Steps between C-alpha positions, in 0.01 A plus 500: 500500500532847643675430829706751691873429473655379823815307584292230668146397421269547802360188661157401365207642697347217706133421472236348721593299808205304644539418867758228552659525154879518527592572139355560154445130432300454819310825443390383156399160635289655776325734256426210263359295788283785636346596169447140398302447820267799446447450125146355535370816674742751348267664247206517739709664770670744260162633387344493847784665689551774239124552444575398138730798452774255396308455173505877445874526567580222256277654233672837544837331472405324177376825348834666568642266236233526230760649264691171519208258519331645191786351296405134429865394481594655835612244756366553852609297804341524845735359764401391850160472338322307774157394374540711187285807562746756362582277203127486428470878537779541243327255264168685537671833433656353186150400383359841586778680311444275196127572498563873531726479193235308307708183490419139588553462872772233509577437135870416494557652843763355730345353816592660830737273695460463875770341715524406867687250713196395707338213310161507682463865393583412139244218504229750591624745236481231231150398612384863482657545156320194366162586648502867395683463169777742592779536242772413754730209575681412821840351580679405820799729552706659776502878452870508590583251222246557224504245214475771235769613259684830529311794347200278421215706649341838432326518837556337840254559782428372848220568748544451875769238447827688462500573875531125563826454309799384700717769337351819355805616307552160341133500401528840332815400314323188375208709374747731325674200343177364352382837368624625166653851500212745525271232645295594803438365849214548743516411871171527691558454869379584849699763685480684830218760479567869549389733776148612583199356686378279213847357453513427872167318483622291207828425679305373803279285276796363306706415807232391747177401329613352169727234657216383725246469217747356251638250750155385611362447148814354343591286799857633475561776753873508425444611139282793598729605783783495247316740265509823709849418626634460147342830394657682796845373396456563127693796350310827483382625160798733483745224596355256249515762223868563580571127499332462161723772357804326648394177328481643151159670477422855399194726499381350830156629595293432811122515544345442843143408589293418806651758738848414376474132596527375138771614259555435131858547378540514124834527321680447173801279454792726409 
């Protein structure tokens, strides 16, 4: 990996810290508990609270990797996959690319693999895969200790889940470990919006209105209070790009949408 030479390796960059969590182990346990509790209403609230823009963002993310997905043998893993929506977007893009090339949609193609450590989320992902016939499979896995071999993937993605890791640097190094040299990563995540009146309106909605609606419908106010707080503490786009380079990635590129409140980081493993 391309890491700057120092006499002492810097301490890993810490990740999320839900209220009351004293260390990484407790932080991970609290995240697992929160997301397990809201799994039954998770999809409904995602689409409602984003006005279905979350579907658009995932579709855009998948299309950034058409050049990989068009190869039937390419191995794609979506970590922190939740109920599977980005994994399904990748699978649909693979079908679309095959049709555009005049090939059978999934003939011999590797299924997209989704992984998460919240079992109620995975149960919903598997149900959706069966009912819609998506070419995707799902496995329980901690993103900080992925059960995949070194250099075994061509693409690793995550949508709105990386922010919840207990250690961001460890998560990036694990993605780099799983990717083969030249493989690519995509991190779609919320971030603090930029300046301007529309950004200010969105910031007010995200911090004040969204937690009230999400908490009332899901029955879990803690989870939707945690969301804006975790975004406020998450590294900026520039900071995350620098951290990715430090962890062995090159050609880091950032695209922002929705007044700067959503960022897609793409990079190549050096």
